[in-house]
BAFI-439491 format. One record per residue (C-alpha): x, y, z; residue number from 1. Coordinates in Angstrom, 2 decimals, decimal comma, always signed. Example, Ala and Ser with C-alpha at 12.3 -4.5 7.8 and 13.67 -1.06 7.14 Angstrom:
2
<site east="+12,30" north="-4,50" up="+7,80" nr="1"/>
<site east="+13,67" north="-1,06" up="+7,14" nr="2"/>
***
This chain:
371
<site east="+0,39" north="-17,46" up="+16,64" nr="1"/>
<site east="+2,13" north="-20,47" up="+14,26" nr="2"/>
<site east="+1,33" north="-18,94" up="+11,15" nr="3"/>
<site east="+2,55" north="-15,25" up="+11,32" nr="4"/>
<site east="+1,47" north="-12,90" up="+8,39" nr="5"/>
<site east="+1,92" north="-9,14" up="+8,04" nr="6"/>
<site east="-1,35" north="-7,46" up="+7,72" nr="7"/>
<site east="+0,00" north="-4,65" up="+6,78" nr="8"/>
<site east="+2,77" north="-3,71" up="+4,88" nr="9"/>
<site east="+4,85" north="-7,30" up="+3,49" nr="10"/>
<site east="+7,87" north="-6,36" up="+1,40" nr="11"/>
<site east="+11,16" north="-4,12" up="+1,56" nr="12"/>
<site east="+10,61" north="-2,48" up="-2,04" nr="13"/>
<site east="+13,46" north="-1,86" up="-4,36" nr="14"/>
<site east="+16,41" north="-3,29" up="-2,08" nr="15"/>
<site east="+19,24" north="-1,96" up="-3,75" nr="16"/>
<site east="+20,60" north="+0,71" up="-1,49" nr="17"/>
<site east="+17,34" north="+0,61" up="+0,60" nr="18"/>
<site east="+17,99" north="+2,04" up="+4,06" nr="19"/>
<site east="+16,00" north="-0,99" up="+5,78" nr="20"/>
<site east="+17,73" north="-3,27" up="+4,52" nr="21"/>
<site east="+20,98" north="-2,99" up="+6,87" nr="22"/>
<site east="+18,21" north="-2,23" up="+9,73" nr="23"/>
<site east="+16,55" north="-5,37" up="+8,87" nr="24"/>
<site east="+19,21" north="-7,39" up="+9,70" nr="25"/>
<site east="+20,13" north="-5,31" up="+12,94" nr="26"/>
<site east="+16,55" north="-6,10" up="+14,07" nr="27"/>
<site east="+16,60" north="-9,74" up="+12,94" nr="28"/>
<site east="+14,01" north="-9,61" up="+10,11" nr="29"/>
<site east="+14,04" north="-12,79" up="+8,12" nr="30"/>
<site east="+13,82" north="-11,71" up="+4,36" nr="31"/>
<site east="+13,83" north="-13,37" up="+1,37" nr="32"/>
<site east="+13,95" north="-12,53" up="-2,28" nr="33"/>
<site east="+10,14" north="-12,13" up="-3,70" nr="34"/>
<site east="+9,33" north="-12,83" up="-7,36" nr="35"/>
<site east="+6,29" north="-11,06" up="-7,75" nr="36"/>
<site east="+6,47" north="-12,25" up="-11,76" nr="37"/>
<site east="+3,50" north="-14,24" up="-10,81" nr="38"/>
<site east="+1,63" north="-16,89" up="-12,74" nr="39"/>
<site east="-1,50" north="-16,31" up="-14,66" nr="40"/>
<site east="-3,94" north="-18,77" up="-14,09" nr="41"/>
<site east="-7,14" north="-18,89" up="-16,12" nr="42"/>
<site east="-10,34" north="-20,87" up="-15,21" nr="43"/>
<site east="-9,47" north="-24,70" up="-14,38" nr="44"/>
<site east="-6,77" north="-23,86" up="-12,84" nr="45"/>
<site east="-4,71" north="-23,92" up="-16,18" nr="46"/>
<site east="-1,81" north="-21,72" up="-15,83" nr="47"/>
<site east="-1,39" north="-19,58" up="-19,93" nr="48"/>
<site east="+0,61" north="-21,09" up="-22,24" nr="49"/>
<site east="+4,16" north="-19,31" up="-23,58" nr="50"/>
<site east="+2,27" north="-18,43" up="-26,73" nr="51"/>
<site east="-0,83" north="-16,46" up="-24,17" nr="52"/>
<site east="+1,97" north="-14,71" up="-22,30" nr="53"/>
<site east="+3,38" north="-13,29" up="-25,86" nr="54"/>
<site east="+0,15" north="-11,59" up="-26,82" nr="55"/>
<site east="-0,64" north="-10,52" up="-23,09" nr="56"/>
<site east="+2,92" north="-8,85" up="-23,28" nr="57"/>
<site east="+1,59" north="-7,34" up="-26,53" nr="58"/>
<site east="-1,53" north="-6,24" up="-25,35" nr="59"/>
<site east="+0,07" north="-4,58" up="-21,68" nr="60"/>
<site east="+3,06" north="-3,08" up="-23,43" nr="61"/>
<site east="-0,12" north="-1,22" up="-25,50" nr="62"/>
<site east="-0,81" north="+0,49" up="-22,01" nr="63"/>
<site east="+2,84" north="+1,00" up="-20,81" nr="64"/>
<site east="+3,28" north="+2,82" up="-24,26" nr="65"/>
<site east="+0,36" north="+5,11" up="-23,67" nr="66"/>
<site east="+1,00" north="+5,51" up="-20,27" nr="67"/>
<site east="+4,54" north="+7,05" up="-21,18" nr="68"/>
<site east="+2,71" north="+9,73" up="-23,61" nr="69"/>
<site east="+0,32" north="+10,88" up="-20,98" nr="70"/>
<site east="-0,04" north="+14,53" up="-20,11" nr="71"/>
<site east="-0,56" north="+16,18" up="-16,60" nr="72"/>
<site east="-4,11" north="+16,41" up="-17,56" nr="73"/>
<site east="-4,47" north="+12,49" up="-17,89" nr="74"/>
<site east="-5,44" north="+10,41" up="-15,25" nr="75"/>
<site east="-4,94" north="+6,14" up="-15,62" nr="76"/>
<site east="-8,39" north="+5,20" up="-16,96" nr="77"/>
<site east="-8,37" north="+7,86" up="-19,62" nr="78"/>
<site east="-5,13" north="+6,34" up="-20,81" nr="79"/>
<site east="-6,71" north="+2,40" up="-20,28" nr="80"/>
<site east="-9,16" north="+4,05" up="-22,38" nr="81"/>
<site east="-7,06" north="+5,01" up="-25,35" nr="82"/>
<site east="-4,62" north="+1,79" up="-25,20" nr="83"/>
<site east="-8,12" north="-0,15" up="-25,49" nr="84"/>
<site east="-9,11" north="+1,43" up="-28,57" nr="85"/>
<site east="-9,54" north="-1,20" up="-31,80" nr="86"/>
<site east="-8,57" north="-4,16" up="-29,23" nr="87"/>
<site east="-10,75" north="-7,36" up="-29,62" nr="88"/>
<site east="-13,19" north="-7,39" up="-26,41" nr="89"/>
<site east="-10,78" north="-10,50" up="-24,98" nr="90"/>
<site east="-7,31" north="-8,60" up="-24,97" nr="91"/>
<site east="-9,60" north="-5,39" up="-23,93" nr="92"/>
<site east="-11,12" north="-7,45" up="-20,81" nr="93"/>
<site east="-7,46" north="-8,05" up="-20,51" nr="94"/>
<site east="-6,18" north="-4,71" up="-20,54" nr="95"/>
<site east="-8,63" north="-3,86" up="-17,84" nr="96"/>
<site east="-7,82" north="-7,08" up="-15,43" nr="97"/>
<site east="-3,79" north="-5,70" up="-15,74" nr="98"/>
<site east="-4,49" north="-2,21" up="-15,07" nr="99"/>
<site east="-6,79" north="-2,96" up="-12,24" nr="100"/>
<site east="-4,35" north="-5,55" up="-10,38" nr="101"/>
<site east="-0,88" north="-3,69" up="-11,64" nr="102"/>
<site east="-1,97" north="-0,34" up="-11,04" nr="103"/>
<site east="-4,87" north="+0,42" up="-9,15" nr="104"/>
<site east="-4,41" north="-2,10" up="-6,74" nr="105"/>
<site east="-0,52" north="-1,47" up="-6,82" nr="106"/>
<site east="-0,73" north="+2,40" up="-6,38" nr="107"/>
<site east="-4,05" north="+1,83" up="-4,03" nr="108"/>
<site east="-6,12" north="+4,33" up="-6,14" nr="109"/>
<site east="-8,79" north="+4,45" up="-8,69" nr="110"/>
<site east="-8,10" north="+4,85" up="-12,10" nr="111"/>
<site east="-10,26" north="+7,11" up="-12,72" nr="112"/>
<site east="-7,81" north="+9,51" up="-10,07" nr="113"/>
<site east="-4,76" north="+8,01" up="-10,82" nr="114"/>
<site east="-2,35" north="+10,57" up="-12,36" nr="115"/>
<site east="-0,96" north="+8,76" up="-15,21" nr="116"/>
<site east="+2,25" north="+11,28" up="-15,66" nr="117"/>
<site east="+3,20" north="+10,95" up="-11,85" nr="118"/>
<site east="+3,06" north="+6,61" up="-12,07" nr="119"/>
<site east="+6,74" north="+6,73" up="-13,43" nr="120"/>
<site east="+8,58" north="+8,87" up="-11,05" nr="121"/>
<site east="+7,74" north="+6,60" up="-8,27" nr="122"/>
<site east="+11,02" north="+4,66" up="-6,52" nr="123"/>
<site east="+14,43" north="+6,71" up="-5,54" nr="124"/>
<site east="+16,32" north="+2,64" up="-5,17" nr="125"/>
<site east="+15,99" north="-0,30" up="-7,54" nr="126"/>
<site east="+16,65" north="-4,48" up="-7,34" nr="127"/>
<site east="+14,48" north="-6,85" up="-5,94" nr="128"/>
<site east="+11,15" north="-6,61" up="-3,28" nr="129"/>
<site east="+12,66" north="-9,03" up="+0,25" nr="130"/>
<site east="+9,70" north="-10,33" up="+1,45" nr="131"/>
<site east="+9,50" north="-9,99" up="+5,35" nr="132"/>
<site east="+8,87" north="-13,69" up="+6,50" nr="133"/>
<site east="+8,74" north="-13,22" up="+10,27" nr="134"/>
<site east="+6,92" north="-9,97" up="+10,77" nr="135"/>
<site east="+7,56" north="-6,09" up="+9,86" nr="136"/>
<site east="+7,08" north="-5,44" up="+13,44" nr="137"/>
<site east="+10,65" north="-6,99" up="+14,82" nr="138"/>
<site east="+11,54" north="-3,47" up="+12,98" nr="139"/>
<site east="+9,47" north="-1,15" up="+14,92" nr="140"/>
<site east="+10,75" north="-3,18" up="+18,45" nr="141"/>
<site east="+14,44" north="-2,75" up="+17,22" nr="142"/>
<site east="+13,84" north="+1,39" up="+16,57" nr="143"/>
<site east="+12,03" north="+1,73" up="+20,00" nr="144"/>
<site east="+14,79" north="-0,14" up="+22,25" nr="145"/>
<site east="+15,85" north="+2,12" up="+25,05" nr="146"/>
<site east="+13,53" north="+4,88" up="+24,08" nr="147"/>
<site east="+10,61" north="+6,40" up="+26,49" nr="148"/>
<site east="+7,65" north="+5,15" up="+24,41" nr="149"/>
<site east="+3,95" north="+6,48" up="+25,10" nr="150"/>
<site east="+1,45" north="+3,79" up="+24,55" nr="151"/>
<site east="-2,39" north="+3,72" up="+24,15" nr="152"/>
<site east="-3,05" north="+7,08" up="+24,25" nr="153"/>
<site east="-4,90" north="+8,07" up="+21,43" nr="154"/>
<site east="-4,21" north="+11,96" up="+20,33" nr="155"/>
<site east="-7,46" north="+14,31" up="+19,53" nr="156"/>
<site east="-5,75" north="+17,68" up="+19,65" nr="157"/>
<site east="-2,37" north="+19,20" up="+19,30" nr="158"/>
<site east="-1,96" north="+22,30" up="+20,48" nr="159"/>
<site east="+0,81" north="+25,34" up="+19,35" nr="160"/>
<site east="-0,45" north="+27,57" up="+22,42" nr="161"/>
<site east="+1,84" north="+28,78" up="+24,91" nr="162"/>
<site east="+5,30" north="+27,94" up="+25,28" nr="163"/>
<site east="+4,94" north="+23,89" up="+24,79" nr="164"/>
<site east="+3,80" north="+21,90" up="+22,09" nr="165"/>
<site east="+0,94" north="+19,91" up="+23,69" nr="166"/>
<site east="-0,92" north="+16,83" up="+22,68" nr="167"/>
<site east="-4,63" north="+16,14" up="+24,09" nr="168"/>
<site east="-6,60" north="+12,60" up="+24,14" nr="169"/>
<site east="-9,11" north="+11,29" up="+26,55" nr="170"/>
<site east="-6,25" north="+10,25" up="+28,97" nr="171"/>
<site east="-5,32" north="+13,77" up="+29,76" nr="172"/>
<site east="-1,98" north="+15,63" up="+28,13" nr="173"/>
<site east="+1,38" north="+15,82" up="+27,08" nr="174"/>
<site east="+4,20" north="+18,52" up="+26,77" nr="175"/>
<site east="+6,93" north="+18,68" up="+24,93" nr="176"/>
<site east="+9,43" north="+21,14" up="+23,33" nr="177"/>
<site east="+8,64" north="+20,15" up="+19,49" nr="178"/>
<site east="+6,20" north="+17,45" up="+17,37" nr="179"/>
<site east="+6,29" north="+15,19" up="+14,37" nr="180"/>
<site east="+3,13" north="+14,20" up="+13,74" nr="181"/>
<site east="+3,11" north="+10,73" up="+11,84" nr="182"/>
<site east="-0,36" north="+10,29" up="+11,86" nr="183"/>
<site east="-1,39" north="+8,56" up="+8,54" nr="184"/>
<site east="-2,91" north="+10,71" up="+5,84" nr="185"/>
<site east="-6,33" north="+9,33" up="+5,95" nr="186"/>
<site east="-6,60" north="+10,44" up="+9,54" nr="187"/>
<site east="-5,32" north="+13,64" up="+8,84" nr="188"/>
<site east="-8,13" north="+13,83" up="+6,10" nr="189"/>
<site east="-10,93" north="+12,62" up="+8,62" nr="190"/>
<site east="-10,18" north="+15,89" up="+10,88" nr="191"/>
<site east="-10,31" north="+13,11" up="+13,91" nr="192"/>
<site east="-7,37" north="+15,20" up="+15,18" nr="193"/>
<site east="-7,61" north="+19,52" up="+15,59" nr="194"/>
<site east="-4,84" north="+21,78" up="+15,54" nr="195"/>
<site east="-5,08" north="+24,93" up="+17,69" nr="196"/>
<site east="-4,87" north="+27,03" up="+15,61" nr="197"/>
<site east="-5,82" north="+25,24" up="+12,64" nr="198"/>
<site east="-3,29" north="+24,51" up="+10,11" nr="199"/>
<site east="-1,85" north="+26,68" up="+7,31" nr="200"/>
<site east="-4,21" north="+26,70" up="+3,96" nr="201"/>
<site east="-0,97" north="+25,42" up="+2,18" nr="202"/>
<site east="-0,90" north="+22,25" up="+4,51" nr="203"/>
<site east="-4,80" north="+22,29" up="+4,18" nr="204"/>
<site east="-4,80" north="+22,01" up="+0,89" nr="205"/>
<site east="-1,56" north="+19,46" up="+0,50" nr="206"/>
<site east="-4,21" north="+17,23" up="+2,67" nr="207"/>
<site east="-6,94" north="+17,42" up="+0,99" nr="208"/>
<site east="-4,99" north="+17,00" up="-2,43" nr="209"/>
<site east="-2,58" north="+14,09" up="-1,59" nr="210"/>
<site east="-4,52" north="+11,01" up="-2,61" nr="211"/>
<site east="-5,05" north="+8,30" up="+0,02" nr="212"/>
<site east="-5,77" north="+4,54" up="-0,94" nr="213"/>
<site east="-7,04" north="+1,08" up="-0,39" nr="214"/>
<site east="-5,69" north="-2,10" up="-0,26" nr="215"/>
<site east="-7,05" north="-5,34" up="+1,62" nr="216"/>
<site east="-5,29" north="-8,68" up="+2,31" nr="217"/>
<site east="-7,49" north="-11,87" up="+3,15" nr="218"/>
<site east="-5,48" north="-14,43" up="+4,59" nr="219"/>
<site east="-6,36" north="-18,38" up="+4,16" nr="220"/>
<site east="-4,56" north="-20,93" up="+5,89" nr="221"/>
<site east="-5,18" north="-24,61" up="+4,45" nr="222"/>
<site east="-4,22" north="-28,22" up="+5,14" nr="223"/>
<site east="-2,58" north="-28,95" up="+1,97" nr="224"/>
<site east="-1,44" north="-27,13" up="-1,25" nr="225"/>
<site east="-3,82" north="-27,10" up="-4,31" nr="226"/>
<site east="-2,21" north="-23,92" up="-6,26" nr="227"/>
<site east="+0,71" north="-24,11" up="-8,96" nr="228"/>
<site east="+3,89" north="-24,04" up="-7,22" nr="229"/>
<site east="+6,44" north="-22,72" up="-9,81" nr="230"/>
<site east="+6,33" north="-18,97" up="-8,59" nr="231"/>
<site east="+5,51" north="-17,29" up="-5,47" nr="232"/>
<site east="+1,91" north="-16,16" up="-6,76" nr="233"/>
<site east="-0,41" north="-15,81" up="-9,39" nr="234"/>
<site east="-3,32" north="-13,74" up="-10,67" nr="235"/>
<site east="-6,71" north="-14,63" up="-11,29" nr="236"/>
<site east="-8,28" north="-14,25" up="-15,14" nr="237"/>
<site east="-12,25" north="-14,15" up="-13,83" nr="238"/>
<site east="-14,46" north="-13,60" up="-16,61" nr="239"/>
<site east="-16,19" north="-11,28" up="-14,67" nr="240"/>
<site east="-15,42" north="-9,11" up="-12,06" nr="241"/>
<site east="-12,37" north="-7,65" up="-10,53" nr="242"/>
<site east="-12,47" north="-8,77" up="-6,99" nr="243"/>
<site east="-9,28" north="-10,80" up="-5,77" nr="244"/>
<site east="-7,00" north="-10,59" up="-8,78" nr="245"/>
<site east="-3,95" north="-10,78" up="-7,27" nr="246"/>
<site east="-2,65" north="-13,95" up="-5,06" nr="247"/>
<site east="+0,52" north="-14,59" up="-2,92" nr="248"/>
<site east="+1,72" north="-17,86" up="-1,63" nr="249"/>
<site east="+2,45" north="-18,12" up="+1,42" nr="250"/>
<site east="+3,82" north="-21,59" up="+2,01" nr="251"/>
<site east="+7,41" north="-21,26" up="+1,94" nr="252"/>
<site east="+7,57" north="-18,07" up="+3,92" nr="253"/>
<site east="+5,81" north="-19,36" up="+6,98" nr="254"/>
<site east="+6,24" north="-23,42" up="+6,16" nr="255"/>
<site east="+2,87" north="-24,06" up="+6,33" nr="256"/>
<site east="+0,16" north="-23,99" up="+3,33" nr="257"/>
<site east="-1,62" north="-20,39" up="+3,07" nr="258"/>
<site east="-2,55" north="-17,42" up="+0,60" nr="259"/>
<site east="-2,44" north="-14,21" up="+0,66" nr="260"/>
<site east="-5,51" north="-12,56" up="-1,30" nr="261"/>
<site east="-4,59" north="-8,78" up="-2,33" nr="262"/>
<site east="-7,83" north="-6,75" up="-3,16" nr="263"/>
<site east="-6,96" north="-2,60" up="-4,20" nr="264"/>
<site east="-8,65" north="+0,37" up="-4,78" nr="265"/>
<site east="-12,67" north="+0,54" up="-6,13" nr="266"/>
<site east="-13,10" north="-3,18" up="-5,10" nr="267"/>
<site east="-11,61" north="-3,07" up="-1,87" nr="268"/>
<site east="-13,86" north="+0,06" up="-0,97" nr="269"/>
<site east="-16,93" north="-2,45" up="-1,82" nr="270"/>
<site east="-15,44" north="-5,37" up="+0,22" nr="271"/>
<site east="-14,96" north="-3,83" up="+3,29" nr="272"/>
<site east="-19,19" north="-3,50" up="+3,56" nr="273"/>
<site east="-19,47" north="-7,38" up="+2,74" nr="274"/>
<site east="-20,45" north="-9,24" up="+5,56" nr="275"/>
<site east="-19,27" north="-12,10" up="+3,05" nr="276"/>
<site east="-15,65" north="-10,91" up="+1,99" nr="277"/>
<site east="-13,69" north="-14,12" up="+2,95" nr="278"/>
<site east="-15,82" north="-16,36" up="+1,51" nr="279"/>
<site east="-15,42" north="-13,77" up="-1,98" nr="280"/>
<site east="-12,21" north="-14,73" up="-1,83" nr="281"/>
<site east="-12,50" north="-18,36" up="-1,63" nr="282"/>
<site east="-14,79" north="-18,30" up="-4,47" nr="283"/>
<site east="-12,20" north="-16,61" up="-6,44" nr="284"/>
<site east="-10,31" north="-19,66" up="-5,77" nr="285"/>
<site east="-13,01" north="-21,88" up="-6,27" nr="286"/>
<site east="-13,40" north="-20,36" up="-9,82" nr="287"/>
<site east="-9,66" north="-20,53" up="-10,89" nr="288"/>
<site east="-9,14" north="-24,33" up="-9,47" nr="289"/>
<site east="-12,40" north="-25,83" up="-9,40" nr="290"/>
<site east="-15,22" north="-26,51" up="-6,34" nr="291"/>
<site east="-13,31" north="-29,32" up="-5,44" nr="292"/>
<site east="-10,33" north="-27,20" up="-3,48" nr="293"/>
<site east="-10,99" north="-27,67" up="+0,13" nr="294"/>
<site east="-12,47" north="-25,24" up="+2,19" nr="295"/>
<site east="-9,55" north="-22,77" up="+4,55" nr="296"/>
<site east="-9,30" north="-24,36" up="+7,98" nr="297"/>
<site east="-8,52" north="-20,39" up="+9,19" nr="298"/>
<site east="-8,80" north="-16,90" up="+7,79" nr="299"/>
<site east="-8,20" north="-13,25" up="+8,60" nr="300"/>
<site east="-9,26" north="-10,12" up="+6,49" nr="301"/>
<site east="-8,19" north="-6,56" up="+6,64" nr="302"/>
<site east="-10,63" north="-3,29" up="+6,51" nr="303"/>
<site east="-8,18" north="-0,34" up="+6,95" nr="304"/>
<site east="-10,31" north="+1,87" up="+5,38" nr="305"/>
<site east="-12,70" north="+1,30" up="+8,14" nr="306"/>
<site east="-10,16" north="+1,26" up="+11,12" nr="307"/>
<site east="-10,21" north="+5,07" up="+12,69" nr="308"/>
<site east="-6,26" north="+4,89" up="+13,65" nr="309"/>
<site east="-5,46" north="+4,24" up="+10,04" nr="310"/>
<site east="-8,53" north="+5,52" up="+7,13" nr="311"/>
<site east="-6,62" north="+3,68" up="+4,55" nr="312"/>
<site east="-3,49" north="+2,27" up="+3,56" nr="313"/>
<site east="-1,31" north="+4,48" up="+2,03" nr="314"/>
<site east="-0,86" north="+7,44" up="-0,44" nr="315"/>
<site east="-1,55" north="+7,65" up="-4,16" nr="316"/>
<site east="-0,67" north="+9,84" up="-6,71" nr="317"/>
<site east="-3,53" north="+11,92" up="-7,41" nr="318"/>
<site east="-4,60" north="+14,44" up="-10,38" nr="319"/>
<site east="-3,78" north="+17,71" up="-8,69" nr="320"/>
<site east="-1,91" north="+16,34" up="-5,65" nr="321"/>
<site east="+1,52" north="+15,43" up="-7,22" nr="322"/>
<site east="+5,11" north="+15,93" up="-5,46" nr="323"/>
<site east="+4,73" north="+19,90" up="-5,11" nr="324"/>
<site east="+1,61" north="+18,79" up="-2,49" nr="325"/>
<site east="+3,99" north="+16,28" up="-0,82" nr="326"/>
<site east="+6,87" north="+18,87" up="-0,47" nr="327"/>
<site east="+4,13" north="+21,24" up="+1,23" nr="328"/>
<site east="+3,00" north="+19,23" up="+3,99" nr="329"/>
<site east="+6,53" north="+18,37" up="+4,61" nr="330"/>
<site east="+7,30" north="+22,02" up="+5,48" nr="331"/>
<site east="+7,42" north="+23,15" up="+9,03" nr="332"/>
<site east="+4,43" north="+24,97" up="+10,98" nr="333"/>
<site east="+6,11" north="+27,63" up="+12,68" nr="334"/>
<site east="+9,43" north="+26,45" up="+14,63" nr="335"/>
<site east="+7,79" north="+23,45" up="+16,54" nr="336"/>
<site east="+5,61" north="+21,65" up="+14,43" nr="337"/>
<site east="+6,45" north="+18,89" up="+11,36" nr="338"/>
<site east="+4,72" north="+16,54" up="+9,49" nr="339"/>
<site east="+6,01" north="+13,16" up="+8,58" nr="340"/>
<site east="+5,60" north="+9,77" up="+6,80" nr="341"/>
<site east="+5,09" north="+8,18" up="+3,66" nr="342"/>
<site east="+2,92" north="+10,31" up="+1,97" nr="343"/>
<site east="+5,24" north="+12,97" up="+2,12" nr="344"/>
<site east="+7,50" north="+11,43" up="+0,02" nr="345"/>
<site east="+8,09" north="+12,41" up="-3,53" nr="346"/>
<site east="+9,72" north="+9,44" up="-4,78" nr="347"/>
<site east="+9,27" north="+6,63" up="-1,90" nr="348"/>
<site east="+5,52" north="+7,13" up="-1,07" nr="349"/>
<site east="+3,63" north="+3,83" up="-0,26" nr="350"/>
<site east="+6,70" north="+2,32" up="+1,02" nr="351"/>
<site east="+8,29" north="+1,74" up="+4,80" nr="352"/>
<site east="+10,96" north="+3,15" up="+3,46" nr="353"/>
<site east="+9,82" north="+6,43" up="+2,36" nr="354"/>
<site east="+7,87" north="+6,87" up="+5,62" nr="355"/>
<site east="+11,49" north="+5,92" up="+7,70" nr="356"/>
<site east="+13,53" north="+8,04" up="+5,22" nr="357"/>
<site east="+10,77" north="+11,58" up="+5,99" nr="358"/>
<site east="+11,00" north="+10,93" up="+9,68" nr="359"/>
<site east="+14,70" north="+11,27" up="+9,32" nr="360"/>
<site east="+14,19" north="+14,17" up="+7,44" nr="361"/>
<site east="+11,60" north="+15,73" up="+9,82" nr="362"/>
<site east="+14,17" north="+14,98" up="+12,60" nr="363"/>
<site east="+17,30" north="+17,01" up="+11,08" nr="364"/>
<site east="+14,70" north="+19,71" up="+10,27" nr="365"/>
<site east="+13,53" north="+20,19" up="+13,90" nr="366"/>
<site east="+16,88" north="+19,92" up="+14,94" nr="367"/>
<site east="+18,39" north="+22,47" up="+12,77" nr="368"/>
<site east="+15,29" north="+24,80" up="+13,49" nr="369"/>
<site east="+16,29" north="+24,45" up="+17,46" nr="370"/>
<site east="+20,05" north="+25,71" up="+17,02" nr="371"/>
***
């Protein structure tokens, strides 16, 4: 309780013009600019030198150039292979690490499934990211204030048969004039919620086509800091493996020494099945800073794919599941049912503000249908 860390969303991304910024102020969220230009750290805890940064920047720019030239049929894995052609083994390894930590983990999708041409379409706003220091839950509490909220009611069926929309679960039924469905895309994909009558083929195709990825966190709290303090985080440059590459320093926002490791896409999928997942995160730190580092005094790890109420983290631009699929899922089903959430946002998928704006749009659409 004295070390508050969000296990889900942590940042307000692209803060300039972002509607969450004034809402965050109203809700009492403590936010601070987040410098995600992390330090790259090699074995032995040595940060990169200026010369290494210059060389590394040149290597990663090759991938950026190839991404700009990508076609609609290209996955990021295809582009990575072209960008790696002719590089030395060391530079090829660096590019692989950068693609895993900077692209696959950020977008939460496997490189072979990510649509390369869709990546540069993300983002409606700009400006620095803001780290929420005292919990995103305050925003939900603020928006829910003075509204009737039914909690602990897991829905198993949504029925449009009859004069009312009915949602059913183990604890009974609820009725309403209309329904906005904001279930995570992973839950919709799982089929754990039935619709009567079945959803139109266009909606089913969209649910199937849009990617739903995975990003997990491992929170480690320590008695004292042993990692570099010149940035808000660091990237691991391991000799092998692609686990726990990205780390965020939680010391300043929480007031206590701690680290948040991020793992996404394929490595995150494999990690969910491991009983020693926390130990593997600690091993990554030992690989960087030596066997003499202290053990964490507390830890917590997420497994979002295994959570039946989430089935993953957030959507990603999958090959064949681009913006047209997101638009199709946003179309009303009749005049009483409409979907909303980050997966329906054409420009801001994978973000809290994308989910928020999608909800506003869904409410306005329903209000228009009711007139």
